[in-house]
Each structure stands twice: as C-alpha cells, then as structure tokens.
C-alpha angles and dihedrals in degrees: 000000000000124000118222095201093129096042135089124253111306119252125240089248097055107138104191141078116258140161116225123197118231146145134253110252100203136117095259130112092231097072092185130207112247135210114197123197115214124192121184091344093308125112105234102167142019121198137168115264107248089203092067110083096211095050097038093190094296128118132185118257088253102055093035081072094052093115089060089051094053092045096043116145089228098056114135103239105168132040110274128210122203114247102166138051116302114272100023095091099236116154143153126212117257135181124264091243091054092046096046092044092052097042091047091049094049092046092044093055094052095045092052089063103030119347092192089068084078117081131185118213118195140136138159106322076126121019090203119129092218102043094033109039116010127063088023093057094046090053095051092043089052092048091050092235127162111277121232127234100222095206104135097112124016113006097104089055092040093057092041090055092045096052088046112033098012101254147351092310138120146130123336114265096226093066095062083086088070096046121116097206126020124190109203098200122187102350147086102226096183089062105029109023104030099163093052086051088059090055092046088051090050090052088046094055088051089056105270120148117235123206125185122206114195141115088240131064094230129176088269095052091052089060099045123089093245136014120205101198098195124173118271114273096018098099092108089055089053093048093049090049088053089052088051095056089043088056100042093046093041093234086152138124101228097183094052092047090047098048105029111032138071127219096009093149090054096046089044088058094051095043090053088062090063112073115174092256090058091050091043091058092051097039098042096230132112117278089226092057087057092050092051092049090051092049093050092047093045095048104037124082126219101030124168136191121212096198112192138189104268088077093067101050096091134073094272095040093123092050089046094056089045089054096047094043089054094062103080091057090059095056098032089241086148092071090074123063087223092054136073132054138297129190099142132000095188094106090069092071118097096216114174094224096165091054092047097042106031103210085178087078087077084073092202097305116145114264129189125203125226119204109231089213092066095043089121094062096032093057086056096048123108123222113283140156091255098045101030124217121358110259107259102170137032129194112194125192136153090013145076101207094168084068102028111038118088125261090023096185086072092043091055089048089056097046088048091065109123091211095054114099108211128187118187126195106205154146098215144022095269126172092266093046089058088067094051131115092203127016117200122203112243129195123244122231094270088063107050146047121260146154129213151199125202137220096204102047137017102243124112115223132205123209118206120193105257094191137017114267112280115244112331097331118145132192118258090245092052092050093053089046088054092048093048088052091049090053093047101248101166102182114126094238092071087069096062114117127222097258088047089053088052090058092046092052096082099006112193092341092086126035104244092191089061090047089053095049100044103017093235141051129194121234115232098249116157114249091238103025099180100034087119099026111254092148112173091245121119089256093044085234137102099269113219089162108045116209090190092058090046090052089056090051090252128133103275097204124065112259142169115261120192115242120265085242102030118195113260094021097104128056091192094052109029100162127081116220132206121183107202116173122276110252096245099044130070102212099299097330114110093018090115093051101105095207093060092040087055092058094043091051111194137339107291138196115199113217130180115245091243095055091042094052090050089058102038093249120151129191110284098017119140108246138190113226111192150162136166091291099056150302131271127192118207136135125275124240105195102212143141086236080092117062118225111281095018124088125197119223104192110213170251108017120162106258091233093054091051126097095261108014095273138087139202092289090072084079105042124091140234092231112128136228127253095252127030098016085256129159128276101214091149093047099080136119124207148159126231129210137169111263131213108267 
C-alpha cells in the first residue's frame, strides 16, 4: 500500500489502493485518529490509527462503520428543492446554480430589510474547526445575521470550570491509568468515552478502585467496584457532603489550600452545612455510602475524577461542576499527574478563532444572539423590542434540531411556519431536512479537509480527504464560499480554501508540517499542570469563591440548586426522567444506519420493576410516556438499570423512525441551567402508562 500523506486530495478516477490519515469528526471526547483504506477511489474501510497513542488502533462500533455511512444508498448527492407541503419530505433535484441563486436572492431580500431576521443553527455534527466554525461564521458575520448561542451540550459545565479552574482544562487523560481511585461521575464511559475506559481498566488491573456516580446503572456502573445511584440533579449536594467529611476528618492538604486556592474559609463554612445525612436525603443514597466514598477519596493518592456531561443537564448543572471541580484542591490531588479532575481538555488548544471566524466582518453593526436551546419558542415569537425581529430564515448545518432540541413539539410548530425560509445542509433526509425549502448535499469526513481539537486528550488532528466528494456534494466551507460569492461579498477572506483554513486554525501555535506528516501533533501541556497552582483564573488559584460571579450578582460559592422539576414535586408526573444516549447512536448521527439500528433494536424506556408493577407495565410493553409538553410512545424495558422513581428514555431516535413519529425530546423542556444558559434535559418529570398495542 502507498500512503498519500503528502499528496493533494485524490481524484475520482484514482485506480489504486491507499490508506489516508484522518480524524473522527464526532462529538466525543476521544477524537480518534483514523486510517481510511481506499480502493479504486472508494472508501472501503475505516480503522483507528495505531500510531496515535490516544486512539491505539481502536474505534467504537459506530465510527468503524463510517465507510458505510459515506457510501450509504440514501446519501443526498444533489441539491433538492421542496415541491410538497412542509414536513412531508417531498423534494425534486435541482442544479447548484438554481439553488445558490434562489437562496442568495431570498437571504438578500431579508437582509436588505433586517439581517438579524436570519439565524444560523449549527452544532457538533462535525467537531471540525473548518467545516464547523470558519467560513460559515464569516458568512453570517458579513451578512449581519443573528448569532447563535451554541449551548446545547456543554456550556453549563464549561462556565462551571471556567469560574473554578479558569477554563476547560484538567489532568491529562493518559495518566488515569496510574490512578489509585477513579470516580467516573455523570457518564457512561463504555458507550461514550471508550478510550478513557481502556485506561480505567488498566488502572483497575493495577489495583485501582473504580466508583461510578450516576442515576442509571449503566454498562460502566456494572463494571465498577461501586455504583452510587443518586437522584438526577443532586450531584452538588453529594460533592458538598464529601467536602464535609474531608474537613471533619482532616483529610486535607492544608498547604495546597493555603497557597493555591481562593475562598477556602467561605467554602469550608458552606461544606460544614452538608453532613452526609442531609445529602443522603437529597440524593436518595445511604449516608454511609457517602462517608465511605469520602474516606476513599480522602485517604487515597493519587485520586482522579472523570467528570462527564450528565452532571450539568439539570437546573444546577453549573454549580454541580463547580463543586466537583473543587474537590481535588482540598486533598492536593493536583500535585500528582494521576490526580485531579477532567471534564474537558479543549481549553488547552490555542485555536485562532478570530482568524477563522472573522467577527470583525460585523463592522460594528448590532447583533442579537439566539439560544439554540430555546429555538422552539423563538421560532414562534413575533417581532418585539425585547426579542428583536421575527425569525424569517433559518440555515441549519451540522445539526438536526427537530430531533435534538428540547420540547420538540414546539420546535416542529416553528419549522412548520409557511413564512419561514429554511435551508439545510445535510447528508441524509433527517427529521429537520424534511422541513427544508432547500437541502444542500454536504460532504462527509472522508471527503473534505479539516483540523480538530479534542476534549478528552491534548492532540491536534488533521483530516485529509480520502475520496472525492460523492455526487455533487460540497463541503460546508465551500457552500458558504459559494453563497458569499453569489451575494457579492468581495472580502479576500471568502477566497480562502479549505486547506488554507486548516493552516489558519492554529497559525504558528502548531507545526502544520508535523500535522501533515503524521496526522496529529501533541500540545506541550505539563504532565501535572496544576501541581504548583498556576490555574488560568484571574487569581492564578483554584477559585472556590469566584469574584467574577459575585460581580455579576450571582452566588460566588458552589451550591446545590433543586431541579426545575424536582423529583417528588408533582402528583401528576411522579417520575423523573433522564435521556442519555443509546449506546449505538451518537446523538442522532448513525440512527439511519440499519446495522446499528438492528443492534439497538427499538426506542426504549428503562423502568424499575417497582415502578413498572405499580403501573401494570411488563417488559416489552408499548408504553406512553407523557407530561404537560407532550407524549412519546416507546417500549418498556423493566430493569434495575433504572432506580425507583427514575425512568431512562434512551435517545436520540429520529422522530420518523420512532413508534408514533416522536422521540424523547417531546417531553424535555426549554428551561435553562444556572450558568451557561444550557439545556436541562435531565431535569424532567413524566408519567408512564401502558399504551394500546
């Protein structure tokens, strides 16, 4: 085999076998390095790159099928124009010239009156810096469109980390293998962080104790030494009780607290208000289990916390992350390279975002920001002084909001507006694409250039196109370049090609030639980044008490906040529901791959035997899950994976592939978190009943 690492993109007429280095584009902390085998111009196999330490030659079951996704018979390969009523998915092929001319004209007419009536909607369908946040941002900045607050995943936790540690930073993933105690808090690593799980298993074989903290008895929880099955949204209460025990038993590193923290006396006073009995009543776990966890954490070095995203998807998610991220400073765990906490490492990456996105193109014009979480309500809002202009046009790319945004009944109502002009860049006929006026065929990762950061390790990765774009597909960056040209945007930055954008993403901060040669480059992050303090906060310390929060009139110390929809607060809807991802899907990506859907089976609701019996529900029954926002039909899996009083709606199925044309987000709300204006997917009350078959 030959390696085209130093060549340009392959042509469609290539008649050889080659292996091309790339990167996984999906919303996962692992950001794997890929090797794509190409035969006669067709991608036939995708593997993990064994030369990349974080990947180690291993891919998840989803991405190992990426060639199947690229070559899928249902790929959209030509521009499509709607010819039927909105939502029915009836389209006819059109030329790129016709599509670009019509879209440019329609957007131009709106922009001439009120550019902020145009809204982009995108997220992490690709995590690539080029296809996800470069030419598109330039286009919308130049247009003067509304901006989008991309909050749907991680902003509550990101703000929690920023106000405590100074940014999305933490310990280096590879050193979890040396830890003696690992708390896996708020995540199912086996399903969503596979390469970390390999490190945890390595530590376990060397004698480390693994504890999973999660409302669901996940596959990961089953394989840990202990599972603490707390109620959703109570993580901060547990963390404060752990602090109480660390203080009262003097399992503290007094020198680290004195030298490298801010606000310890205030946090100490708050933590002493949280004895294990109080937290046990809030969390729904035994007080002795809290005491044991505190003893293990306080007396084991090095101890590490792998904090994940489930923690932040309730009202108090930002405070929960603040509380948990404070724990390592109490015990001095940061002194060890195998100690500390990691939720996201993305803050270590020196991305040149202003260069990529060019916010200067706004040129001082006013610009409002729409929160992507509240798109259901916002699409239905009239013009007003508070809101601004009514949304008249929506351009969707790298996302499937009809399926993934909360309160999806409202989202559908918004997309159904006849006066809403909707453009969707897509690979497939998703739930959102069905509501489009135009669908534009986008390339997959195997067909374009991109460069990546990671949030589970500290390596930059380059993605080279392995094959030519199928059909008439164009990269996101190319589509926005083409639209800019049609709209007469003459600035030189709109001529930058995709490879040029890859070079701009990090500028001189990363050696692009090394990226081109190996496919990845490690950032110079210290092994124990905060062993001697040096946090990227204004004070340089771990800030238990945040002056920045206080300046905003917000609570400066981490605290527990009850859920918007607290368990036990409603007689009509007595069950709390969380909706973690199904193991074989990644949000709504891969749901249309039959091989993965066959493994996943059908939309499921896990319900504890006690709750099932009280409702006459048996395993496999069709059930109706409902609340005041809507109703969702799925099948019951009676299982102790769910704790009593909590059901688990595994997501995220495409609505049209569900039992009744809905999915679990029919039930979730548009309420926001304490910090970061993020979604509260796991802060949701429901009732369950048997449904007619």
